[in-house]
C-alpha positions in Angstrom: -4.6 -25.4 -24.2 -3.9 -21.7 -24.1 -4.5 -19.6 -27.2 -2.1 -16.9 -28.3 -3.0 -13.4 -27.3 -4.3 -11.4 -30.3 -2.2 -8.6 -31.6 -3.2 -5.1 -30.9 -3.3 -2.7 -33.8 -3.8 1.0 -33.6 -5.3 2.8 -36.6 -3.8 6.2 -37.5 -5.1 8.5 -40.2 -7.2 11.5 -40.9 -10.8 11.5 -39.8 -11.6 13.1 -43.1 -11.4 9.4 -44.2 -13.8 8.2 -41.5 -15.3 5.5 -43.7 -11.9 4.1 -44.6 -11.0 4.0 -40.9 -14.2 2.1 -40.2 -13.5 -0.3 -43.0 -9.9 -0.9 -41.8 -11.3 -1.5 -38.3 -13.7 -4.1 -39.7 -11.0 -6.0 -41.6 -8.5 -5.9 -38.8 -11.1 -7.2 -36.3 -12.2 -9.9 -38.7 -8.5 -10.9 -39.0 -8.5 -11.5 -35.2 -6.7 -8.4 -34.0 -7.7 -6.0 -31.2 -8.3 -2.6 -32.8 -7.6 0.8 -31.2 -9.0 3.6 -33.3 -9.9 7.3 -33.2 -13.1 7.6 -31.2 -14.2 11.1 -32.3 -14.7 12.6 -35.7 -14.3 16.3 -35.1 -14.9 17.0 -38.7 -18.6 16.3 -38.1 -20.7 18.7 -36.1 -21.3 17.7 -32.5 -22.3 19.6 -29.3 -19.1 18.5 -27.6 -16.9 20.6 -29.9 -19.2 23.4 -31.1 -17.5 25.8 -28.7 -14.1 26.7 -30.3 -12.1 26.9 -27.0 -13.6 23.5 -25.9 -12.9 22.0 -29.3 -9.2 23.1 -29.1 -8.8 21.6 -25.6 -10.5 18.4 -26.8 -8.3 18.1 -29.9 -5.2 18.3 -27.7 -6.7 15.7 -25.3 -7.5 13.3 -28.1 -4.0 13.7 -29.6 -2.5 12.7 -26.3 -5.0 9.8 -25.9 -4.1 8.5 -29.3 -0.4 8.5 -28.4 -1.3 6.3 -25.4 -3.1 4.0 -27.8 0.1 3.8 -29.8 1.9 2.9 -26.6 -0.4 0.0 -26.0 -0.4 -1.3 -29.6 1.8 -4.0 -31.1 1.7 -2.4 -34.5 0.3 0.6 -36.3 -1.9 0.6 -39.4 -1.9 3.9 -41.2 -5.1 4.4 -43.2 -4.0 6.6 -46.1 -6.5 6.5 -49.0 -5.0 8.2 -52.0 -1.7 8.3 -50.2 -2.8 11.1 -47.9 -0.9 11.6 -44.7 -1.6 14.9 -42.8 0.5 16.6 -40.2 -1.2 14.9 -37.2 -0.8 11.4 -38.8 2.8 12.2 -39.7 3.4 13.1 -36.0 1.8 9.8 -34.9 4.0 7.8 -37.4 7.1 9.6 -36.1 6.1 8.8 -32.5 5.4 5.1 -33.3 8.8 4.9 -35.1 10.5 6.3 -32.0 9.0 3.4 -30.0 10.1 0.9 -32.6 6.5 -0.1 -33.5 6.0 -1.9 -36.9 4.0 0.3 -39.3 1.8 -0.9 -42.1 -0.1 1.3 -44.6 -3.5 0.6 -46.3 -2.0 2.0 -49.6 1.4 0.8 -50.9 3.1 4.2 -51.0 3.9 5.7 -47.7 1.9 8.6 -48.8 2.3 12.2 -49.7 2.5 14.8 -47.0 -0.2 17.3 -46.9 -0.5 20.0 -44.3 
């Protein structure tokens, strides 16, 4: 007997809420979903992005990579503690909507926009 393929969920949200992203990853994984999530927290110091020019290139590369994760996902989970949704996350939500992806939020309100 063949089992159903697990849904793929991509987490979107600010890395300033890194702990909340990790918690959402845990719960989604425990619920039997394949989780795609941000892989770098550029808000924490690291040699890969201590050079500003390199950091700028990496940020653009990571944004494009995250869009490809959205392409692969069956649905999007926006991690928005306190209702926070920044510009990058808003852009990811708009992109997911343009693809017709279902979108869920960790907090009931869609969030307030903060630049």
